[in-house]
PADREN-741763 format. One record per residue (C-alpha): residue in three letters; x, y, z. Coordinates in nm, 4 decimals. Each point is the difference from the previous one (the first is absolute). Layout:
   type         xx         yy         zz
    ALA          X          Y          Z
...
***
This chain:
   type         xx         yy         zz
    MET     0.0000     0.0000     0.0000
    LEU     0.2793     0.2405     0.0927
    ARG     0.1742    -0.0693    -0.3309
    MET    -0.3205     0.0836    -0.1850
    VAL    -0.0360     0.3325     0.1841
    ILE     0.3621     0.0871    -0.0777
    ALA    -0.0457    -0.0964    -0.3667
    VAL    -0.3139     0.2137    -0.0325
    ALA     0.1671     0.2945     0.1747
    SER     0.3037    -0.0304    -0.2292
    THR    -0.2235    -0.0056    -0.3050
    PHE    -0.1794     0.3189     0.1068
    ALA     0.3329     0.1711     0.0748
    SER     0.1258    -0.0916    -0.3473
    ILE    -0.3153     0.1294    -0.1635
    GLN     0.0346     0.3287     0.1845
    VAL     0.3531     0.0533    -0.1347
    PHE    -0.1090    -0.0643    -0.3575
    ALA    -0.3120     0.2149     0.0368
    MET     0.2065     0.3058     0.0891
    ASP    -0.0838     0.2383    -0.2831
    SER    -0.1470     0.3064     0.1676
    ILE     0.1754     0.2788     0.1874
    ALA    -0.2498    -0.0632     0.2800
    ASP     0.2017    -0.3171     0.0691
    LEU     0.2876     0.2234     0.1131
    GLU    -0.1984     0.2370     0.2248
    TRP     0.1628     0.0671     0.3392
    LYS     0.3097    -0.1931    -0.1148
    ASN     0.1515     0.1959    -0.2882
    ARG     0.0019     0.3273    -0.1836
    VAL    -0.0373    -0.0554    -0.3735
    VAL     0.1326     0.1950    -0.2967
    LEU    -0.1900    -0.0842    -0.3174
    ILE     0.1711     0.1058    -0.3222
    PHE    -0.2242    -0.0028    -0.3065
    GLY     0.1020     0.0558    -0.3609
    LEU     0.0693    -0.1535    -0.3356
    PRO     0.2733    -0.2672    -0.0073
    THR     0.2048     0.2344    -0.2216
    ASP    -0.0434     0.3101     0.2200
    ALA     0.3464     0.1014     0.1226
    ARG    -0.1589     0.1820     0.2972
    VAL    -0.1120    -0.3343     0.1440
    ASP     0.3552    -0.1368    -0.0045
    HIS     0.1401     0.3284     0.1323
    GLN    -0.2462     0.0030     0.2926
    ILE     0.0870    -0.3574     0.0910
    GLU     0.3744     0.0704    -0.0247
    LEU    -0.0305     0.3004     0.2315
    LEU    -0.1796    -0.2009     0.2644
    GLU     0.2150    -0.3121    -0.0304
    ARG     0.3132     0.2055     0.0724
    GLN    -0.1263     0.0310     0.3577
    THR    -0.0796    -0.3583     0.0993
    SER     0.0817     0.0580     0.3665
    ASP    -0.2448     0.2941     0.0068
    LEU    -0.2642    -0.2130    -0.1726
    ALA     0.0471    -0.2810     0.2528
    GLU    -0.0062     0.2404     0.2956
    ARG    -0.3354     0.1364    -0.1182
    ASP    -0.1541    -0.3421    -0.0731
    MET    -0.0455     0.0791    -0.3680
    VAL    -0.1108    -0.2037    -0.2975
    ILE     0.0460     0.1278    -0.3563
    ILE    -0.2193    -0.1361    -0.2768
    ARG     0.0360     0.0714    -0.3717
    ILE    -0.3200    -0.0141    -0.2062
    ALA     0.0262     0.0070    -0.3796
    GLY    -0.2961    -0.1059    -0.2097
    ASP    -0.1399    -0.3244     0.1353
    GLU     0.3208    -0.0858     0.1843
    ALA     0.0832     0.0869     0.3591
    ARG     0.3090    -0.1082     0.1871
    SER     0.1562     0.0773     0.3308
    VAL     0.3399     0.1626    -0.0510
    TYR     0.0740     0.0463     0.3711
    GLY    -0.1538    -0.1645     0.3026
    ASN    -0.2195    -0.3017     0.0431
    PHE    -0.3149     0.0008    -0.2107
    PRO     0.0046    -0.3271    -0.1926
    SER    -0.2834     0.0235    -0.2524
    PRO    -0.1353     0.3494    -0.0591
    ASP    -0.2942     0.0304    -0.2384
    ALA     0.0357     0.2956    -0.2383
    GLY    -0.3747     0.0402    -0.0484
    VAL    -0.0741     0.0014     0.3710
    LEU     0.2814     0.2470     0.0733
    ARG    -0.1127     0.2298    -0.2828
    LYS    -0.3548     0.0013     0.1332
    GLU     0.1058     0.0577     0.3616
    ALA     0.2324     0.2859    -0.0993
    GLU    -0.2600     0.1428    -0.2429
    ILE     0.2382    -0.0130    -0.2969
    ILE    -0.1430    -0.0035    -0.3511
    GLY     0.2222    -0.1009    -0.2889
    ASP     0.3770    -0.0130    -0.0001
    THR     0.0781     0.3586     0.0980
    PHE     0.3020     0.0463     0.2236
    GLN    -0.1014     0.0270     0.3663
    VAL     0.1765    -0.0480     0.3308
    VAL    -0.2337    -0.0774     0.2895
    LEU     0.1085    -0.0335     0.3628
    ILE    -0.2383    -0.1980     0.2201
    GLY     0.0427     0.0306     0.3772
    LYS    -0.0222    -0.2849     0.2456
    ASP    -0.3595     0.1058     0.0677
    GLY    -0.0857    -0.0658    -0.3655
    GLY    -0.0473     0.3677    -0.0886
    VAL     0.1592     0.1769    -0.2954
    LYS     0.2725     0.2288     0.1371
    LEU     0.1497     0.1163    -0.3300
    ARG    -0.1040    -0.0064    -0.3634
    SER     0.2320     0.1415    -0.2639
    ASP     0.0221     0.0033    -0.3783
    ARG     0.3720     0.0758     0.0195
    VAL     0.3006    -0.1871     0.1354
    VAL     0.0188     0.0600     0.3748
    ARG     0.3379     0.0319     0.1693
    ASN     0.0547    -0.2698     0.2601
    ILE     0.0660     0.2621     0.2671
    GLU    -0.3465     0.1500    -0.0647
    ILE    -0.1605    -0.3375     0.0610
    PHE     0.2100    -0.0724     0.3100
    ASP    -0.0617     0.3475     0.1458
    LEU    -0.3741    -0.0385    -0.0547
    ILE     0.0011    -0.3395     0.1724
    ASP     0.2125     0.1336     0.2859
    SER    -0.2540     0.2777     0.0589
    MET    -0.2863    -0.2487     0.0453
    PRO    -0.1270    -0.0523     0.3572
    MET     0.0617    -0.3764    -0.0008
    ARG     0.3601     0.0469    -0.1113
    LYS     0.0615     0.2828     0.2500
    LYS    -0.1326    -0.2172     0.2817
    LEU     0.2303    -0.2858    -0.1002
    LYS     0.3035     0.2314    -0.0094
    ASN    -0.0837     0.1419     0.3446
    ASP    -0.0499    -0.3384     0.1680
***
């Protein structure tokens, strides 16, 4: 009987990992940067490069970076195994393949939306000014 309970629990845990496609799955755990644009848009690559230069800052702020181009979405930093481009587009209210950078806070709210490349320091300063981050730094 115990083996059966463990097997069922393991199955549900596995399903949960594979069902992770919405930013709501990361609420209260991570801040998320969504980068939308055409696969050929140099701004997308530039935005990712800027952020990836600061991996220790990303880790310190519990960040996940997801690139969304067309029907494809992939995590480029952090743990988000199977993002769904359509779901992320809908949640971020993005239509088409226009370039957009969207920062989602741990509470699930949009903290920044930009149609230009955002310097990493702007993103980090914005996060550091948030009440949850200030509280963590003061504890």
